[in-house]
N, C-alpha and C positions, 0 to 999 in steps of 0.2 A: 396406718396405711402409708406406703411409700410410693413414689412415682419414679419410674425409669423412662428415659426418653431415648428413642433410637437416633443414631447418628452414623455417619460413614467416616472411617479412618482415611484421612487424606495424606498423612505423613507420620512416620514413626520418628520422633525427634531424638529420643534418648534411649539407648540400648545398653544399659549398665551391664546386664547379663540376661539370661533367658527368661528371668522372672520379672525383674524391675525395669519396665519399659514405660515410656510416656509418649503419647501420640497427640497429633492435632486431629480433632474430630469435627466434622461439619454437621450442624443441625440446620438443614435448609438454608445454608449460607452463613450461619453464625458459627464461627470456629472457636473451639475451646480446647485447652490442654486436658487430657484424660489419662489416668493411670490404667495400665493394661495388666497389672499383676494377676488379676483373677481370670484373665483370658489369654494364657500364654500362646495359644494357637492363632490368635488374631494377627492379621497382616494388613498391609495397605490395601484398601478396597473393601475390607470386611465391614459389615454393619454390626454395630454393637448397641446393647442397651446400657445406658449410663445412669447411675444413681450417685449423687453427691460426689461427682468428679472421678468416679471409678467405673470402668466397664465391668458389668456383672455377667453378661452372656453375649454370645454371638447369635444374630438372627439373620434370616435370609432377607434379600432386598424387598421382596413383595410384602413380607410381614412388617418390615421397618416402615415402608411407605404407607401402608394401611394404618398402622398405629399413629404415625405422624399426622395423617389426614384427619383421623378421629380426634386427636388432641387439638388440632387447630380448629376443627368445627366446634368442639366443646368450649374452647376459649372464646370463639366468636359468639356463642350462645351466652356466655357469662358477660361479655361486653354489652350485648343487647339488653340483658337484665339490669346492668348497672345504669345504662342510659334511660331505661324505662322507669327505673327507680323503685 
């Protein structure tokens, strides 16, 4: 199983050509460099699903926010299990 996390493209840093692009993507305020080769239509402001440093698809804002909320809730549940032992 793989995990893809939604983030918002805040800046396209490198535009070598139409395919090989690198962007800064924000994941609830945490900014990472992401390869955009698999989503050539992505632009600043787009929400993308990111797996292992590469954007694998574009999603709409509502889907991105819902997915992130679910992930954060599940992480909170895991933290509670760790504390409860």
